[in-house]
C-alpha positions in Angstrom: 8.7 27.5 9.7 10.9 24.6 8.7 11.9 24.0 5.1 9.8 21.3 3.4 12.7 18.9 2.9 10.4 16.1 1.9 9.2 17.8 -1.2 12.7 18.5 -2.5 14.7 15.4 -1.7 12.1 12.8 -2.7 14.6 11.0 -5.0 17.3 10.6 -2.3 17.5 7.1 -0.6 17.5 7.2 3.2 20.7 5.6 4.4 20.9 7.5 7.7 20.7 5.1 10.6 18.3 7.5 12.3 15.7 6.3 9.9 15.6 2.9 11.5 13.5 4.1 14.4 9.9 5.2 13.8 9.1 8.7 15.4 6.6 7.2 17.9 9.1 4.5 19.1 11.9 7.0 19.2 9.9 9.4 21.4 8.2 6.8 23.6 11.1 4.4 24.2 10.2 1.2 26.1 7.5 2.7 28.3 4.6 1.5 26.2 3.8 -1.7 24.3 3.9 -0.5 20.6 3.6 -4.0 19.1 2.0 -3.6 15.6 2.1 0.2 15.9 5.8 1.0 15.5 7.6 -2.2 16.8 7.2 -5.9 16.2 8.1 -9.2 17.6 6.9 -12.8 17.1 3.9 -13.2 19.3 1.0 -14.8 17.5 0.7 -17.9 15.3 0.5 -15.8 12.2 3.8 -14.1 13.3 5.5 -17.4 13.7 4.1 -18.7 10.4 5.4 -15.5 8.6 8.8 -16.0 10.1 9.0 -19.6 8.9 7.8 -18.8 5.4 10.3 -16.0 5.2 13.2 -18.1 6.3 12.2 -20.8 3.7 12.2 -18.2 0.9 15.5 -16.5 1.8 17.6 -19.2 0.2 16.0 -18.5 -3.2 16.1 -14.7 -3.2 18.5 -14.1 -6.0 16.7 -16.5 -8.3 13.4 -15.0 -7.4 14.5 -11.5 -8.2 16.0 -12.5 -11.5 12.8 -14.3 -12.5 10.6 -11.3 -11.4 12.7 -8.9 -13.6 12.2 -11.1 -16.6 8.5 -11.6 -15.9 7.9 -7.9 -15.3 9.3 -7.1 -18.8 7.4 -9.8 -20.7 4.2 -9.3 -18.7 4.1 -5.6 -19.2 4.7 -5.9 -22.9 2.1 -8.6 -23.5 -0.5 -7.2 -21.0 -0.5 -3.5 -21.9 1.3 -2.6 -25.1 0.8 -5.4 -27.6 -3.0 -5.5 -27.8 -3.3 -1.9 -28.9 -0.2 -2.0 -31.2 -1.2 -5.2 -33.0 -5.0 -5.3 -33.0 -6.3 -2.4 -35.1 -9.9 -3.2 -34.3 -9.3 -2.2 -30.7 -8.1 1.4 -31.4 -11.6 3.0 -32.0 -12.7 1.8 -28.5 -9.7 3.2 -26.7 -11.2 6.6 -25.6 -14.6 5.1 -24.5 -12.8 2.4 -22.5 -10.5 5.0 -20.9 -13.6 7.1 -19.9 -15.4 4.1 -18.4 -12.2 3.1 -16.6 -11.9 6.5 -15.1 -15.5 6.2 -13.8 -14.8 2.7 -12.4 -11.9 3.8 -10.2 -13.7 6.7 -8.5 -14.7 4.6 -5.4 -11.1 3.4 -5.1 -9.8 6.9 -5.5 -12.2 8.1 -2.7 -10.8 5.4 -0.4 -7.2 6.5 -1.2 -8.2 10.0 -0.2 -9.7 8.7 3.0 -6.5 6.8 3.9 -4.4 9.9 2.9 -6.4 12.2 5.2 -6.4 9.6 8.0 -2.6 9.8 8.2 -1.8 11.9 11.3 1.8 12.6 10.2 3.2 14.6 7.3 1.4 14.6 4.0 3.2 12.7 1.2 4.4 14.8 -1.8 2.8 14.3 -5.2 5.9 13.0 -7.1 6.5 9.7 -5.2 2.8 9.1 -5.1 2.6 9.4 -8.9 5.6 7.2 -9.4 4.1 4.6 -7.1 0.8 4.8 -9.1 2.6 4.2 -12.4 4.6 1.3 -11.0 1.4 -0.3 -9.6 -0.1 0.0 -13.1 2.9 -1.3 -14.9 3.4 -4.3 -12.6 -0.2 -5.4 -13.3 1.1 -6.9 -16.5 3.3 -9.3 -14.5 0.4 -10.4 -12.3 -1.9 -10.9 -15.4 0.7 -13.1 -17.1 1.4 -15.2 -14.0 -2.4 -15.7 -13.4 -2.8 -16.7 -17.0 -0.3 -19.5 -16.7 -2.3 -21.2 -13.9 -5.8 -20.5 -15.2 -6.1 -24.2 -16.1 -6.8 -24.8 -12.4 -10.4 -23.6 -13.0 -10.9 -26.9 -14.8 -10.4 -28.8 -11.5 -13.6 -27.6 -10.0 -14.0 -26.0 -6.6 -10.7 -27.3 -5.4 -8.9 -25.8 -8.5 -10.6 -22.5 -8.0 -9.6 -22.5 -4.4 -6.0 -23.2 -5.2 -6.0 -20.6 -8.0 -7.1 -17.8 -5.8 -5.4 -18.6 -2.5 -2.1 -19.8 -3.9 -1.7 -17.9 -7.1 -3.9 -14.9 -7.9 -4.1 -13.2 -4.5 -0.4 -13.7 -3.4 1.0 -12.7 -6.8 -1.1 -9.6 -7.1 -0.4 -8.4 -3.5 3.3 -9.1 -4.0 3.6 -7.1 -7.2 1.6 -4.2 -5.7 4.0 -4.2 -2.7 6.9 -4.3 -5.0 5.6 -1.1 -6.6 6.1 0.5 -3.2 9.4 -1.2 -2.3 11.4 -0.3 -5.4 10.9 3.4 -5.2 8.9 5.2 -2.4 10.3 2.9 0.3 13.8 4.1 -0.5 13.1 7.8 -0.4 13.1 10.2 2.5 9.4 10.7 2.2 8.8 7.2 3.6 9.5 8.4 7.1 6.9 6.6 9.3 5.3 3.2 9.6 1.9 4.5 8.4 3.4 5.9 5.2 3.5 2.3 3.9 -0.4 2.2 4.0 -0.6 5.4 1.9 1.9 4.3 -0.8 0.3 0.8 -0.7 -3.1 2.3 -1.4 -1.8 4.3 -4.3 0.0 1.2 -5.8 -3.4 -0.6 -5.5 -5.1 2.2 -7.3 -2.6 2.0 -10.2 -3.1 -1.8 -10.3 -6.9 -1.5 -10.2 -6.8 1.1 -13.0 -5.1 -1.2 -15.5 -7.1 -4.2 -14.4 -10.4 -2.3 -14.8 -9.2 -1.1 -18.2 -8.6 -4.6 -19.3 -11.9 -6.0 -18.1 -14.0 -3.1 -19.5 -12.2 -3.4 -22.8 -12.9 -7.2 -22.9 -16.5 -7.3 -21.6 -18.1 -3.9 -22.4 -19.7 -5.2 -25.7 -20.7 -8.6 -24.1 -22.5 -7.5 -21.0 -22.9 -3.8 -21.5 -20.6 -0.9 -20.7 -22.7 0.3 -17.8 -22.8 -3.1 -16.1 -19.1 -3.9 -16.4 -18.2 -0.5 -15.2 -20.4 -0.8 -12.2 -19.0 -4.3 -11.4 -15.4 -3.1 -11.7 -16.1 -0.2 -9.5 -16.5 -2.7 -6.6 -13.1 -4.3 -7.4 -10.9 -1.2 -7.2 -11.6 -0.5 -3.5 -10.6 -4.0 -2.6 -7.2 -3.6 -4.3 -6.6 -0.3 -2.6 -7.5 -1.7 0.9 -5.6 -4.9 0.6 -2.4 -3.3 -0.7 -2.7 -0.6 2.0 -2.7 -3.4 4.6 0.4 -5.0 3.1 2.0 -1.5 2.8 1.4 -0.8 6.4 3.4 -3.9 7.4 6.1 -2.9 4.9 6.4 0.3 6.9 6.5 -1.6 10.1 9.2 -3.8 8.7 11.3 -0.7 7.7 11.6 0.4 11.3 12.1 -3.2 12.7 14.8 -4.4 10.4 15.7 -7.4 12.7 12.2 -8.8 11.9 11.7 -7.2 8.5 11.2 -10.4 6.5 8.5 -12.0 8.7 6.7 -8.7 9.1 6.5 -8.3 5.3 5.3 -11.9 4.9 2.6 -11.3 7.6 1.3 -8.3 5.7 1.2 -10.2 2.5 -0.6 -13.2 4.2 -3.3 -10.9 5.7 -3.8 -9.0 2.4 -3.8 -12.2 0.3 -6.4 -13.8 2.7 -8.8 -10.8 2.3 -8.2 -10.8 -1.5 -8.5 -14.6 -2.1 -11.6 -15.0 0.1 -13.2 -12.2 -1.8 -12.5 -13.7 -5.2 -13.4 -17.3 -4.1 -16.7 -16.3 -2.5 -17.6 -14.0 -5.4 -17.6 -17.0 -7.8 -20.4 -18.6 -5.9 -22.3 -15.5 -4.8 -22.5 -13.9 -8.3 -25.1 -16.3 -9.6 -27.4 -15.4 -6.7 -28.1 -12.0 -8.2 -26.6 -8.5 -8.2 -28.3 -7.5 -5.0 -26.7 -10.4 -3.0 -23.4 -9.8 -4.8 -23.2 -6.1 -4.0 -24.2 -6.8 -0.4 -21.3 -9.2 -0.1 -18.9 -6.8 -1.8 -19.8 -4.0 0.6 -19.7 -6.3 3.7 -16.3 -7.9 2.9 -14.6 -4.7 1.8 -16.1 -3.1 5.0 -14.4 -5.8 7.2 -11.1 -5.3 5.4 -11.3 -1.5 5.6 -12.2 -1.8 9.3 -9.0 -3.8 9.9 -6.9 -1.2 7.9 -8.5 1.7 9.9 -7.6 -0.1 13.1 -4.0 -0.2 12.0 -3.9 3.4 10.9 -5.8 4.9 13.8 -3.8 3.0 16.4 -0.7 4.6 14.8 -2.3 8.0 14.4 -3.4 8.1 18.0 0.0 7.0 19.3 1.7 9.6 17.1 -0.6 12.5 18.1 -0.4 11.5 21.8 3.3 11.3 21.7 4.0 14.6 19.9 1.2 16.5 21.6 3.1 16.1 24.9 6.7 16.9 23.9 8.8 16.8 20.7 11.1 13.8 20.4 14.4 14.5 22.1 17.4 14.8 19.9 20.0 12.0 20.0 23.7 12.9 19.8 24.6 13.0 16.1 26.7 15.1 13.8 25.8 18.8 13.3 24.2 18.0 9.9 22.1 15.1 11.3 21.0 17.4 14.2 19.8 20.0 11.8 17.9 17.4 9.7 16.3 16.0 12.9 15.2 19.5 14.1 13.7 20.1 10.7 11.7 16.9 11.0 10.5 17.9 14.5 9.4 21.3 13.1 7.5 19.6 10.2 5.8 17.2 12.7 4.9 20.2 14.9 3.4 22.0 11.9 1.4 18.9 11.0 0.0 18.6 14.5 -0.9 22.3 14.5 -2.7 21.9 11.2 -4.6 19.0 12.7 -5.8 21.2 15.6 -3.7 19.5 18.3 -2.0 22.7 19.3 -3.4 26.2 19.5 -1.5 29.0 17.8 0.0 30.1 21.1 1.1 26.5 21.9 2.5 26.1 18.4 4.6 29.2 18.7 5.9 28.2 22.1 7.0 24.7 21.0 8.4 26.1 17.8 10.7 28.4 19.7 11.7 25.6 22.0 12.7 23.4 19.1 14.6 26.2 17.3 16.5 26.8 20.5 18.2 23.5 20.0 20.1 24.8 17.0 
């Protein structure tokens, strides 16, 4: 059995050019249309819009990065640390709020588990998942601060609320969650397939939702009751997980299509932000109709977004399992070290397929010997 290189080199960036081709595309070649599975090109109106937005933003990349670094530092300090350091009256409520926050994220955690088990490739090791969770939580401070700057838009009525959610809240929150994936997990050897982006995106969303729920429960538990606010927030966490998983999937697609990386990332953010903003905007007008109507809307809208995410993941999963149930990906001419690494990856994928029941024990041993024979 191959060594588990993914669990030992999680901190190493992937600079090898072999990583620019997803395993499905590498094995399939040009025989199948893999658009949106492991390749991408401008086809739809959303694709073209994403490319245009990306090209417009490129000229301001350096200024944007510098501003984000500053805002992350200030937002994290103000949004997370200062309230408990400076307001002594909040300290006795810390443990109860933590307990209720833990309860509120259980549905979101279940969806993360569902996405994780839906991945047909290699399981992600725990360390980069934990780092991504922490980054998602920390970057929530940046989003909170940015949203607070534009909260005055609520005073402009329905138009202001629309602008706040569609142009500020949803894009900013989806961007910072995607950044939690991009700054670490994306750069490691563990991010080795398109679908990995959905998993890390979901974990970033879970971290973000944890801090957001903690803030809301701490602020409103005494006003509307701890049970009510916990139940309400339990419907928000799944949304963050699903939306950022969608954006994360497109980040994975961008990694293996570097010539279109910018527009692909923008496309993922546009789709995630649309689901997010429509949810928030509609909830404002549905909430007064009663909890029953509100919960029905939550389940329905999250169900639609989850169905879209499942379509992305399962298309990739089916292509992956179909590709590697036939023959392992052929090795390309590389250096001796690169050949060894590629064979190890083939063996890992073969083991994963065996664990998923794609191969019998006899078939697994036969293919295992065949791959080892390439050494």
